[in-house]
KETI-737141 format. One line per 2 residues: number of its first residue (from 1); their letters; for each residue x, y, z of C-alpha. Coordinates in steps of 0.001 Angstrom, whole numbers. Last residue first. Layout:
! residues N
NUM) A) X,Y,Z; ...
***
This chain:
! residues 859
859) LS) -72101,59890,15766; -70087,62967,14846
857) KS) -69362,63514,18507; -68124,59955,18906
855) EE) -65702,60351,16009; -64290,63518,17475
853) VL) -63775,61758,20789; -62147,58749,19075
851) NE) -59892,61098,17186; -58769,62505,20474
849) PG) -58020,59025,21810; -55317,58107,19236
847) EY) -55147,57620,15478; -55015,53730,15276
845) SY) -58724,53216,14757; -59995,49655,14470
843) NY) -62221,48073,11801; -59335,48999,9506
841) PP) -57758,45570,10343; -60123,43623,8032
839) YP) -60247,41271,9785; -59872,41714,13506
837) VI) -56756,42455,15595; -57278,41648,19281
835) FT) -54651,39039,20062; -52428,40762,22610
833) DK) -54772,41857,25417; -56602,38513,25609
831) VR) -53337,36560,25415; -51782,38751,28107
829) TS) -54789,38204,30327; -54283,34362,30120
827) IR) -57456,32339,30778; -58164,30272,27637
825) FY) -54723,30384,26038; -53100,29195,29254
823) PI) -55693,26461,29795; -54765,25013,26332
821) WI) -51009,25396,26857; -50350,23048,29759
819) AA) -52638,20124,28897; -51592,20395,25261
817) TI) -47925,20022,26169; -48680,17089,28474
815) CI) -50637,15359,25674; -47825,16027,23215
813) RI) -45243,14453,25558; -47454,11395,26192
811) LT) -47917,10848,22437; -44163,11185,21771
809) YL) -43361,8627,24499; -45982,6220,23092
807) AK) -44477,6513,19616; -40973,5807,20978
805) QS) -42205,2765,22932; -44082,1416,19890
803) IL) -40958,1799,17736; -38913,-217,20230
801) DN) -41525,-2949,20673; -42006,-3605,16966
799) HL) -44660,-1763,15056; -47234,-3089,12613
797) PL) -49870,-4066,15209; -49593,-560,16843
795) AV) -50406,1349,13650; -54092,1912,14455
793) LY) -53596,2757,18142; -50605,5041,17647
791) DI) -52129,6821,14655; -55372,7479,16515
789) LL) -53505,8941,19511; -51138,11002,17337
787) FT) -53987,12565,15378; -56087,13302,18453
785) VN) -53211,14980,20335; -52152,17130,17350
783) FL) -55762,18039,16572; -56276,19212,20165
781) LY) -53135,21384,19999; -54153,22927,16662
779) GI) -57706,23558,17866; -56295,25399,20905
777) IA) -54019,27359,18560; -56976,28360,16363
775) KP) -59162,29449,19281; -56384,31655,20681
773) FI) -55491,32995,17184; -58955,34233,16239
771) DR) -58204,37866,17361; -55270,38109,15009
769) KN) -51992,39283,16482; -50480,39428,12957
767) LL) -47469,37339,14030; -49748,34919,15884
765) LI) -52197,34504,13001; -49317,33803,10601
763) LC) -47863,31248,13054; -51297,29604,13408
761) FV) -51572,29171,9630; -48033,27776,9393
759) AY) -48813,25302,12194; -52089,24231,10515
757) CM) -50268,23705,7236; -47710,21421,8918
755) LI) -50307,19559,11007; -52532,19064,7952
753) IN) -49491,17741,6045; -48620,15432,8952
751) GA) -52157,14083,9205; -52445,13489,5454
749) TE) -49162,11579,5364; -50065,9592,8481
747) FA) -53465,8637,7054; -52073,7694,3634
745) II) -49393,5470,5192; -51966,3994,7613
743) IK) -54329,3152,4738; -51438,1533,2832
741) FN) -50532,-588,5883; -54111,-1717,6430
739) LD) -54409,-2763,2784; -51114,-4716,2845
737) LK) -51542,-6414,6215; -52744,-9645,4548
735) DT) -49331,-10351,3096; -47251,-10035,-51
733) TH) -47731,-6332,-748; -46547,-5437,2758
731) LN) -43690,-3070,1861; -45358,-1909,-1349
729) WT) -45878,1708,-240; -42407,1772,1313
727) KL) -40853,635,-1961; -42838,3273,-3866
725) NF) -41227,6062,-1826; -43409,9066,-950
723) YD) -43660,8268,2772; -39956,7459,2749
721) NT) -39386,7941,6500; -36665,10533,5822
719) FL) -38974,12352,3391; -42094,12783,5521
717) SI) -40092,13313,8718; -37989,16129,7240
715) VV) -41114,17911,5985; -42818,17522,9374
713) NL) -39806,18824,11295; -39581,21939,9097
711) PT) -43309,22602,9366; -43098,22294,13217
709) LA) -40089,24617,13727; -41987,27885,13172
707) LG) -44923,26811,15337; -42592,25852,18174
705) IA) -40662,29172,17925; -43912,31194,18023
703) IL) -45211,29161,20961; -41968,29766,22852
701) IL) -42226,33552,22195; -45781,33453,23540
699) WG) -44356,32629,26958; -43394,36266,27441
697) GI) -43757,38524,24416; -45998,39687,21608
695) PT) -46827,43416,22121; -49901,44590,24048
693) FT) -51964,47099,21985; -53424,49980,24039
691) AG) -56923,51267,24999; -56707,54614,26796
689) YS) -60009,55912,25598; -62635,53296,25126
687) FV) -62311,50868,22295; -64894,50697,19543
685) IG) -65245,47109,18348; -65426,46183,14692
683) PT) -67164,42940,13526; -64640,40333,12291
681) ER) -64727,39519,8567; -63588,35966,7423
679) QY) -60374,36568,5531; -58251,34222,7624
677) IW) -60740,31375,7194; -60695,31700,3399
675) VG) -56911,31959,3258; -56547,28854,5458
673) LC) -59037,26846,3342; -57149,27756,162
671) IL) -53883,26716,1771; -55477,23469,2992
669) GV) -56720,22623,-503; -53297,23292,-2029
667) TL) -51672,21053,582; -54210,18249,59
665) LG) -53765,18369,-3709; -49985,18153,-3366
663) AF) -50072,15338,-792; -52412,13201,-2934
661) IV) -50359,13875,-6068; -47154,12792,-4299
659) MF) -48880,9813,-2675; -50175,8506,-6003
657) NN) -46887,9128,-7749; -44955,6958,-5307
655) AN) -41417,7883,-6274; -39061,5072,-7172
653) SI) -38338,6661,-10502; -37951,5387,-14056
651) TS) -36342,8107,-16146; -33686,5755,-17448
649) GD) -30540,4626,-15619; -31543,961,-15525
647) NP) -33104,797,-12061; -35650,-1977,-12504
645) TY) -38897,-1704,-10528; -39649,-5127,-9059
643) SF) -42833,-6205,-7376; -42918,-8836,-4671
641) SY) -44923,-11920,-3876; -44495,-14450,-1067
639) SL) -46284,-17725,-526; -46109,-20593,1962
637) GS) -48119,-19112,4847; -50663,-17296,2691
635) DN) -53441,-19501,1379; -51622,-22856,1331
633) LQ) -50312,-22428,4869; -53573,-21132,6304
631) KI) -55564,-23865,4589; -53205,-26546,5909
629) DD) -53478,-25112,9426; -57276,-25119,9244
627) KF) -57297,-28759,8067; -54907,-29766,10839
625) ES) -57120,-28120,13471; -60183,-29889,12099
623) LK) -58210,-33123,11842; -57081,-33138,15477
621) DV) -59871,-35357,16862; -59366,-37815,13990
619) PV) -55724,-38462,14768; -52806,-37124,12681
617) YD) -50460,-39830,11416; -46842,-40977,11189
615) KL) -45591,-38811,14037; -43406,-35711,14391
613) YA) -43872,-34385,10862; -41483,-31578,10016
611) FK) -41526,-28186,8307; -39005,-25369,8370
609) YN) -39198,-22388,6042; -36791,-19527,5335
607) LL) -37525,-16752,2825; -34389,-14672,2396
605) LT) -34284,-11618,108; -30765,-10607,-896
603) DG) -29436,-7235,-2130; -28531,-6000,1337
601) SS) -29882,-8454,3862; -33534,-9387,3855
599) TY) -36014,-11182,6121; -38927,-13597,6041
597) HS) -38947,-16335,8677; -41207,-19354,8552
595) AF) -41915,-22095,11060; -43915,-25301,10912
593) RY) -44441,-28201,13289; -46188,-31549,13094
591) YD) -47955,-34152,15244; -48071,-32551,18691
589) RS) -48609,-29110,17176; -46445,-26026,16677
587) IT) -47332,-23496,13996; -44956,-20546,13730
585) NR) -44861,-17402,11593; -42170,-14747,11436
583) RE) -41878,-11495,9515; -39127,-8916,9068
581) TI) -40362,-5798,7310; -38734,-5420,3930
579) DW) -35980,-3214,2493; -34100,-4936,-277
577) SV) -31101,-3454,-2024; -30699,-3258,-5788
575) PL) -29259,-5653,-8399; -31564,-8313,-6914
573) IV) -30741,-11671,-5271; -33687,-13863,-4293
571) QQ) -33134,-16701,-1818; -35798,-19310,-1147
569) TY) -34875,-21515,1782; -36298,-24887,2798
567) EL) -35429,-26901,5887; -37364,-30164,5718
565) DY) -37925,-32959,8230; -40035,-35928,7187
563) PY) -40205,-39237,9059; -43118,-39543,8632
561) SV) -44912,-38752,5418; -48441,-38323,6776
559) SV) -51398,-40677,7292; -54717,-39131,8240
557) PT) -56812,-40718,10965; -60288,-41609,9700
555) KT) -63501,-39618,9260; -62632,-37468,6250
553) QG) -65987,-36333,4840; -65426,-32672,5738
551) TI) -62376,-32772,3531; -58660,-33237,4140
549) SP) -56157,-33207,1273; -52706,-34049,2567
547) LQ) -49859,-31548,3059; -46501,-32891,1876
545) QS) -46842,-31310,-1568; -47349,-27910,83
543) IS) -43912,-28208,1659; -42074,-28714,-1633
541) NA) -44282,-26044,-3204; -42926,-23244,-1061
539) FL) -44384,-20517,-3283; -42859,-17440,-4900
537) DV) -44866,-14985,-6984; -42890,-12386,-8940
535) VL) -44333,-9078,-10176; -43231,-6527,-12759
533) KN) -45586,-3575,-12409; -48344,-2536,-14824
531) TT) -50498,-1751,-11770; -53708,-3499,-12791
529) SD) -52499,-5957,-15423; -49553,-7044,-13276
527) KR) -46706,-7945,-15574; -45175,-11330,-14903
525) FF) -41516,-11731,-14146; -39388,-14807,-14857
523) NN) -39885,-14493,-18592; -36845,-16726,-19155
521) IL) -35592,-18978,-16385; -32079,-20432,-16654
519) YT) -31341,-23589,-14688; -28700,-25055,-12397
517) ET) -29131,-28133,-10212; -26898,-29104,-7307
515) TT) -27380,-32413,-5505; -25976,-33265,-2086
513) LV) -25797,-36664,-402; -24892,-37206,3241
511) NK) -24437,-40690,4653; -21401,-39651,6716
509) QL) -19385,-42548,5287; -21231,-42531,1981
507) DD) -20420,-38889,1230; -22145,-38331,-2105
505) VV) -21712,-35191,-4218; -24060,-35106,-7192
503) II) -23912,-32332,-9826; -26961,-32132,-12084
501) SD) -26041,-31251,-15650; -25795,-27606,-16584
499) RA) -28008,-24771,-17843; -31324,-26624,-17919
497) EI) -34162,-24625,-19431; -37131,-22772,-17968
495) KS) -39686,-20932,-20078; -42817,-22533,-18604
493) YT) -41782,-21733,-15042; -44101,-23368,-12503
491) KS) -44958,-26633,-14286; -41548,-26347,-15936
489) YY) -39966,-26993,-12557; -41230,-30595,-12407
487) EL) -40459,-31286,-16068; -36868,-30177,-15472
485) YS) -36578,-32535,-12506; -38039,-35422,-14538
483) KE) -35564,-34874,-17392; -32584,-34554,-15074
481) TE) -33569,-37791,-13349; -34014,-39636,-16645
479) AM) -30536,-38594,-17786; -29005,-39372,-14393
477) GS) -30288,-42925,-14101; -33635,-43910,-12674
475) SA) -32585,-46758,-10379; -29251,-45369,-9222
473) LR) -30760,-41932,-8664; -33654,-43427,-6708
471) SR) -31374,-45549,-4535; -29234,-42538,-3657
469) ID) -32369,-40442,-3090; -33754,-42930,-572
467) DA) -30507,-43602,1288; -29813,-39855,1540
465) HN) -33306,-39349,2947; -32666,-42082,5511
463) LT) -29419,-40453,6689; -28975,-36936,5253
461) YT) -30092,-35204,2061; -28709,-31856,899
459) TK) -30432,-29953,-1884; -28977,-27083,-3896
457) VT) -31227,-25534,-6528; -29785,-22738,-8649
455) FL) -31889,-20453,-10837; -30059,-17845,-12936
453) VP) -32753,-15478,-14182; -32793,-14822,-17915
451) SK) -32164,-11171,-18825; -35065,-8749,-19263
449) AD) -35816,-7242,-15842; -32190,-7132,-14727
447) KI) -29491,-9408,-13331; -31741,-11502,-11100
445) KY) -30127,-14389,-9203; -32760,-16815,-7891
443) ID) -31392,-19278,-5322; -33460,-22251,-4137
441) KN) -32030,-23948,-1033; -33165,-27365,219
439) II) -32027,-29070,3389; -33691,-32476,3715
437) KG) -33226,-34085,7089; -32329,-37436,8589
435) TK) -33837,-39670,11222; -32114,-41156,14262
433) SP) -33458,-44656,14709; -36484,-45317,16875
431) SI) -35938,-47945,19583; -37554,-51214,18561
429) TT) -39978,-52545,21166; -39638,-56314,21374
427) LE) -42579,-58692,21140; -42706,-61495,23635
425) TN) -41635,-65016,24556; -38035,-65342,23370
423) GA) -36516,-68608,24558; -34818,-69477,21296
421) KL) -34331,-66397,19160; -36532,-65241,16345
419) IL) -36983,-61642,17507; -40614,-60596,17151
417) GK) -40846,-56934,16211; -42212,-53632,17410
415) GY) -42223,-50064,16111; -41130,-50559,12507
413) DP) -39457,-47145,12409; -36999,-47652,9570
411) FY) -33303,-48354,10373; -30500,-45944,9489
409) ID) -26859,-46947,9728; -24147,-46232,12304
407) TG) -22892,-49767,12890; -19736,-49183,10889
405) SG) -20123,-46207,8595; -23205,-44838,6920
403) GQ) -24777,-45122,3502; -27410,-47502,2192
401) YD) -27330,-48227,-1532; -30035,-50881,-1112
399) IT) -32535,-51330,1678; -33793,-54956,1643
397) AD) -31401,-56048,4402; -33174,-53907,6994
395) IW) -30690,-53797,9850; -31053,-53194,13599
393) VQ) -27904,-52805,15718; -27435,-53657,19396
391) KG) -24040,-52514,20646; -21819,-54830,22695
389) NV) -19061,-55010,20090; -21670,-55808,17455
387) TA) -24988,-57263,18592; -27276,-58023,15683
385) VV) -30926,-57534,14759; -32195,-58494,11316
383) VA) -35301,-57753,9243; -38349,-59693,7986
381) HN) -41604,-58299,6624; -45321,-59078,6513
379) FA) -46105,-59956,10118; -49196,-60367,12313
377) NY) -50383,-63444,10404; -47939,-65640,12332
375) TP) -50212,-65280,15313; -50077,-64200,18963
373) IY) -53126,-62015,19803; -52924,-58753,17954
371) EA) -52884,-55285,19536; -49084,-55453,19803
369) IH) -49064,-55507,16007; -49869,-51798,16328
367) AG) -46150,-51040,16767; -45700,-51027,13004
365) RD) -48902,-51813,11116; -47579,-51345,7599
363) AN) -43991,-52642,7743; -45041,-55474,10036
361) VL) -42071,-57057,11766; -40465,-60498,12099
359) VM) -36861,-60410,13315; -34011,-62650,12130
357) SA) -31234,-63042,14625; -27586,-62050,14998
355) DI) -24773,-62647,17510; -21527,-62000,15682
353) DN) -19295,-65082,15836; -17826,-64629,12335
351) AK) -20109,-67198,10678; -22938,-65752,12753
349) LI) -22757,-62583,10692; -22921,-64424,7355
347) SV) -25836,-66601,8550; -27822,-63619,9828
345) LL) -27246,-61816,6531; -28504,-64781,4500
343) LS) -31492,-65183,6812; -32370,-61526,6262
341) KD) -31901,-61715,2491; -34167,-64740,2130
339) KC) -36712,-63327,4615; -36920,-60040,2718
337) DG) -37076,-61556,-759; -34230,-63126,-2706
335) YR) -31773,-62553,-5524; -28107,-63225,-6252
333) QK) -28648,-66763,-7541; -25528,-67925,-5674
331) FV) -26210,-65854,-2574; -29808,-67084,-2323
329) KE) -28800,-70702,-2871; -26094,-70623,-186
327) PK) -28541,-68894,2186; -31111,-71698,1768
325) NA) -34477,-70310,753; -36648,-68707,3384
323) QH) -39884,-70257,4589; -42918,-68028,4916
321) SY) -44439,-67810,1412; -41794,-70356,482
319) QG) -44152,-73118,1628; -46290,-72655,-1447
317) IE) -44787,-70198,-3901; -43009,-67076,-2713
315) IG) -40561,-66391,-5535; -39329,-63062,-4168
313) MY) -36978,-60632,-5869; -34797,-57999,-4165
311) RV) -31279,-57931,-5528; -28371,-59591,-3761
309) ED) -25172,-57597,-4347; -26204,-54298,-2749
307) QV) -28017,-55178,475; -26440,-58560,1151
305) TK) -22861,-57479,452; -23308,-54065,2060
303) VA) -24491,-55718,5298; -21536,-58101,5309
301) ER) -19132,-55211,4697; -20557,-53312,7646
299) FY) -20432,-56301,9993; -16860,-57173,9045
297) KE) -15820,-53574,9730; -17520,-53688,13118
295) KN) -15983,-57070,13964; -12422,-55898,13226
293) GG) -10425,-59166,13089; -8738,-58334,9810
291) AM) -11918,-57002,8229; -10784,-57671,4658
289) TK) -9661,-61225,5490; -12929,-61958,7275
287) LQ) -14899,-60632,4308; -12945,-62850,1893
285) KI) -13593,-65928,4010; -17297,-65065,4108
283) RD) -17250,-64645,319; -15656,-68056,-185
281) AL) -18221,-69715,2102; -21007,-68025,123
279) EG) -19577,-69283,-3151; -19668,-72911,-1999
277) KI) -20005,-74132,1556; -21604,-73105,4841
275) NT) -21297,-75509,7758; -24123,-73677,9454
273) AA) -27091,-71761,8013; -29461,-69953,10325
271) PN) -32713,-71822,10917; -35826,-70624,9071
269) IG) -38556,-73306,9218; -38096,-74341,12844
267) LA) -37122,-70854,13957; -40481,-69563,12660
265) WN) -42474,-72241,14519; -40481,-71738,17740
263) VV) -40978,-67982,17597; -44712,-68359,16931
261) GA) -45032,-70653,19957; -43077,-68186,22097
259) WN) -45535,-65469,21066; -48253,-67017,23214
257) DY) -51392,-69142,23103; -51163,-69922,19396
255) ES) -54243,-71387,17676; -55203,-68008,16364
253) IQ) -58432,-66361,15252; -58788,-62631,14638
251) IY) -62308,-61378,14195; -63453,-58593,11910
249) GR) -65474,-55375,11843; -63930,-52831,9543
247) AN) -62275,-49710,10968; -58727,-50686,10029
245) YW) -55846,-48257,10511; -52363,-49739,10163
243) AP) -51894,-48472,6599; -52661,-44937,7742
241) QN) -55714,-43183,6245; -55146,-40771,3376
239) ND) -57222,-42487,708; -60070,-42946,3162
237) DH) -61651,-46333,3676; -65372,-46945,3853
235) AA) -67177,-49969,5222; -70679,-50716,4008
233) SV) -73389,-51101,6625; -74395,-54525,7924
231) QF) -78145,-54927,7604; -78237,-58172,9563
229) DE) -75712,-60073,11655; -74725,-63614,12393
227) YE) -71546,-64957,13984; -71347,-68669,14775
225) YR) -68584,-70564,16586; -69191,-74288,16221
223) KL) -67449,-77020,18206; -67151,-80541,16881
221) GN) -66978,-83822,18847; -70455,-84885,17736
219) SE) -71994,-81666,19073; -70904,-78314,20457
217) SI) -72394,-74834,20277; -70969,-71324,20579
215) VV) -72909,-68214,19570; -70637,-65214,19029
213) EP) -71946,-61713,19638; -71986,-59540,16525
211) VK) -68925,-57499,15470; -68115,-53788,15859
209) NF) -64409,-52965,16018; -61988,-55865,16347
207) PK) -62891,-59193,17916; -60194,-61479,19407
205) FN) -60494,-65249,19357; -58180,-67995,20605
203) LK) -58714,-71530,19335; -58178,-74711,21302
201) RQ) -58523,-77874,19272; -60031,-80756,21233
199) SS) -63614,-79808,20419; -62643,-80144,16798
197) TI) -63390,-77129,14681; -66192,-75381,12856
195) IA) -66036,-71624,12324; -69348,-70152,11163
193) TY) -70062,-66809,9517; -73421,-65354,8498
191) QH) -74116,-61908,7099; -77543,-60877,5885
189) AI) -78388,-57548,4227; -74760,-56763,3471
187) PQ) -73977,-53229,2274; -70832,-52989,129
185) YW) -67240,-52487,1309; -67395,-55577,3501
183) QL) -67999,-56271,7191; -67664,-59620,8965
181) YI) -64008,-60075,8076; -62199,-63243,9095
179) DE) -58538,-63031,10092; -57047,-66523,10274
177) CF) -54610,-68667,12222; -54853,-72472,12291
175) KD) -51754,-74531,13085; -51744,-77518,10722
173) NF) -47955,-77330,10356; -48079,-73757,9031
171) IP) -45725,-74536,6109; -48305,-77000,4804
169) NR) -50306,-74130,3267; -53916,-75131,3731
167) GT) -56350,-77021,1496; -59931,-76828,283
165) IT) -61550,-73766,-1275; -65325,-74151,-1458
163) YA) -67793,-72458,-3787; -71271,-70952,-3862
161) YE) -73053,-68604,-6252; -76211,-66542,-6359
159) IR) -76722,-63583,-8677; -80081,-61921,-8096
157) DG) -81449,-60054,-11100; -83418,-56807,-10656
155) KR) -81599,-54959,-13452; -80363,-57388,-16008
153) ID) -77475,-59798,-16521; -77252,-61393,-19966
151) DL) -73675,-62604,-19712; -71708,-63572,-16627
149) IC) -67933,-63199,-16623; -66418,-66076,-14633
147) LA) -62868,-65631,-13417; -60911,-68215,-11449
145) SF) -57952,-66290,-10076; -54432,-67594,-9655
143) SG) -51642,-67357,-7081; -48053,-68358,-7799
141) QY) -46629,-65918,-5237; -44294,-63783,-7354
139) IF) -42808,-60749,-5614; -40889,-58016,-7452
137) NS) -42896,-55157,-5885; -44626,-54416,-9194
135) LD) -45489,-58114,-9345; -47300,-57854,-6028
133) QE) -50872,-58298,-7307; -50139,-61553,-9101
131) DA) -53324,-63175,-10325; -52408,-65651,-13040
129) IV) -55539,-66513,-14990; -58125,-69291,-14805
127) KF) -60999,-68621,-17202; -64313,-70053,-16162
125) AS) -67514,-70451,-18207; -66230,-73719,-19697
123) TK) -66658,-75450,-16347; -70401,-74891,-16209
121) LR) -72673,-73255,-13662; -75070,-70728,-15213
119) NI) -78389,-72225,-14055; -81319,-69827,-14451
117) PK) -83661,-69837,-11464; -87130,-68237,-11501
115) ND) -88130,-65656,-8886; -88628,-63018,-11631
113) RW) -84955,-63539,-12507; -82691,-65525,-10203
111) IT) -79300,-66183,-11816; -77700,-69320,-10421
109) ID) -74058,-70297,-10043; -73661,-73304,-7758
107) HF) -71207,-75762,-6292; -67823,-74452,-7418
105) DL) -64803,-76372,-6160; -61340,-74782,-5878
103) RE) -58432,-76888,-4644; -55570,-75373,-2630
101) FA) -51924,-76377,-1997; -49852,-75291,-5002
99) PD) -53064,-74266,-6773; -53160,-71007,-4795
97) FG) -56620,-69491,-4907; -58428,-66301,-5944
95) VS) -62123,-66238,-6764; -63603,-63827,-9312
93) IQ) -67275,-63689,-10244; -68520,-61166,-12777
91) SA) -71717,-59231,-13277; -71384,-57073,-10178
89) NQ) -69965,-53700,-11242; -71397,-53246,-14737
87) IG) -74814,-54703,-13915; -74815,-52659,-10708
85) TE) -74539,-49473,-12713; -77691,-50499,-14564
83) SV) -79522,-50450,-11264; -80666,-52624,-8333
81) IE) -78657,-55804,-8914; -78815,-58268,-6018
79) KI) -75720,-60230,-5040; -76080,-63585,-3250
77) VH) -72926,-65196,-1878; -72119,-68595,-355
75) HY) -68512,-69276,623; -67081,-72498,2065
73) DA) -63531,-72626,3413; -62108,-76131,3894
71) QK) -59122,-77394,5856; -61200,-80427,6846
69) EV) -60295,-79920,10524; -60720,-76165,10405
67) HV) -64105,-76185,8719; -64729,-72582,7787
65) QQ) -68209,-71378,6868; -68730,-68091,5066
63) EA) -72066,-66543,4091; -72582,-63120,2585
61) LA) -76247,-62797,1658; -78360,-60081,40
59) YF) -75128,-58384,-918; -75853,-55025,-2523
57) FG) -75925,-53557,-6026; -75775,-50303,-8004
55) RE) -72326,-49051,-7059; -73543,-48038,-3586
53) IT) -76659,-48920,-1618; -77160,-46891,1573
51) RS) -79909,-44643,153; -81893,-47701,-970
49) SP) -82247,-48883,2632; -81043,-52451,2898
47) KQ) -83283,-55270,1730; -85078,-57758,3981
45) NY) -85256,-61334,2648; -83624,-63475,5343
43) VK) -83421,-67272,5165; -81566,-68980,8001
41) CT) -78114,-70513,7449; -77915,-74202,8390
39) SL) -74440,-75420,9282; -72408,-77091,6560
37) WT) -70839,-80550,7002; -72380,-82054,3884
35) PK) -70263,-79998,1493; -72081,-78586,-1561
33) AS) -72036,-80717,-4697; -69140,-80579,-7144
31) IH) -67681,-78629,-10042; -63902,-78295,-10226
29) VT) -61961,-75281,-11472; -58560,-75952,-13032
27) PT) -54939,-74972,-12534; -52763,-75327,-15685
25) GG) -50194,-78125,-15484; -50728,-81016,-13070
23) KV) -48209,-79835,-10529; -47214,-76212,-10534
21) QN) -43423,-75909,-10418; -42702,-75694,-14138
19) NV) -45311,-72979,-14559; -43750,-71119,-11677
17) FL) -40346,-71020,-13301; -41759,-69901,-16617
15) FC) -43567,-67069,-14840; -40427,-66122,-12957
13) VF) -38474,-65893,-16221; -41225,-63696,-17648
11) LT) -41163,-61519,-14549; -37425,-60989,-14859
9) LY) -37686,-60118,-18541; -40512,-57681,-17886
7) IK) -38486,-55946,-15180; -35364,-55837,-17316
5) FL) -37303,-54303,-20204; -38692,-51616,-17901
3) KQ) -35166,-50706,-16769; -33987,-50434,-20372
1) M) -36969,-48204,-21198
***
């Protein structure tokens, strides 16, 4: 509130100041006849297509004629209302002008209704109000708007009005430079523009985007440049487009042939101060004494003086729109705009024989000013360049609370600038300054499921980011900052409360600022309604906030927050150990880069993110790719969820009940199936005399040992690999592999249990020398190969290289084993002679050959 009061007080003082400066009191609107010098504009009555009309009206005519010699701009506009919405949007006339050097004359205001004119032109219809659009930026320009609110406007009316603004800012010394737009943000049925100038005055023209061909004519010592077009479509800007991007059709006009002319003009109105007196002279003397002959120290103290002791405030009325105030005045009043502060700094530096110059730049267009023909209209900001001990240093005097030592200070990326130095003839490319980083660490310390979570946020800002946050903290105050930070986190954690005040550690010399915030979060966990588990969802919101919204209707380049370089870590500390699969994700483009790394160490989960913009925009041909990347990041790349099962000494277990029940039911089912198969009756065979039973021996001993060891190995594998552990089951809960991973866990568990039961079944058949053993063991070997092959192929995406190599080795070994033993069991005589016992076993006689003879006789 105190800050707001100061702003209003400052603006009120400025308003009083301006009122005292404007000659003749309150600006007025004059009524007069149309100028006699106008060119003839043809009549055109075709309407635009109804589907192209926006906001309920269109411009039937947009006429502008500029007479350079008379310093007059004539405008003739006809708006046609096509709907009730148009009545709301087009029933007022507003014309801005600067009464310090401009006169506004209205010639006509007519409402055409049913082709009949209704005259609405009268002085009393206008209200002249201050029109300061840059007040929020602490700039007062003394501009006004003549506002006429029309009554009784109806659908179908045509609003026609014409006016002329006469006068030019004398600071330009009658040099004409103008940007004239031939495309507006509403459809224009008929557009006509004429520039009238003396045949002796040389004007340079440059068209931008789509503009009609110029028609040039000359008569009576005047030259006319005419642009006429029909059915001009409405221009559309996108909220995310860069400030330098302009798709509208317009022409740039300049009387300058080269940049040297602009330099000479600017030097003429903004010379560095010499023979300095007063308070400024005393401060310069003080700075010299402090520096003791050290030019770098003097430079740094001079910069701090202008940046921190002279606040930013511009009174840019009349000639002071481009001419700086005297440095002595600026230092005494302790305020000034960019050119005031820059000229003050240049003067202070030159007073100690440091070579310094003011530089004109464009904070919005950056290096794109090189596309302009030479003109003073190319610039909207002033900075300083100096040479200190042989090193060129760039300084923006409007940055306050800037850290750094000596000449090592940050300078924004303004791309190109015009150095105001005698003899300079071209724009200078400004080498990019080293940019800083933001290193942010969020630490969640969880004691148990019920206690508040200790949430600590430590953020380190360097270089330009340190400058920004330092200025923001000074402007907002600590109490307001703490309140806004708490409100920010409360959007995610409704039960959060501040534990301590924010701790700020500021190293001005290194230009590194660190803030530490501490909070307590109640109800940190949410209970999943499906699983009844305690779940936490983490999201890298600080990165998501830097991602613009791109739709299918975005047709312009997209501006991004360059320079921006963030290292963000979320650290979760549990009272138990973590066991997660390490994950990495990388997106590397020409305009931005992203990387994430999920890992754990002991009781700590670490989610590391890195995100940086490499340029200040993403071009149109890369928007589809950018849009897909943004969707990927917001959908899954910036989020992580985990479930927590507290270990508080109660009966809560980490066992996966689903897998335990599944394994138990499967085992019981397999046992029942084995008993049923074993008891299938085998038809009896009568052996001839001399038939014998071959005992188990030879290579079959190895098979018996292998079958006996297999169940033991399977049981050990199931428990050592945590197949029945809930933590293993939820290992991929936070990512898209979760379902696949759970299916693989179930598949491997089922396969191993089948393998174990199958081995036990085959071992029983072998020991009892059952006749079905050869077929059963061949089936066992084939199942083993098939199971391992499917498991290897399905689980391959989840394995790292080492695990994949081990799995492949096991698969090859099993395949070789099967390839050896399957032929053996098919052709071996010993196998055929050994496994002959049917079910039930009494189908055979064990009494000897004589009993067989007796039995045959009885038959």
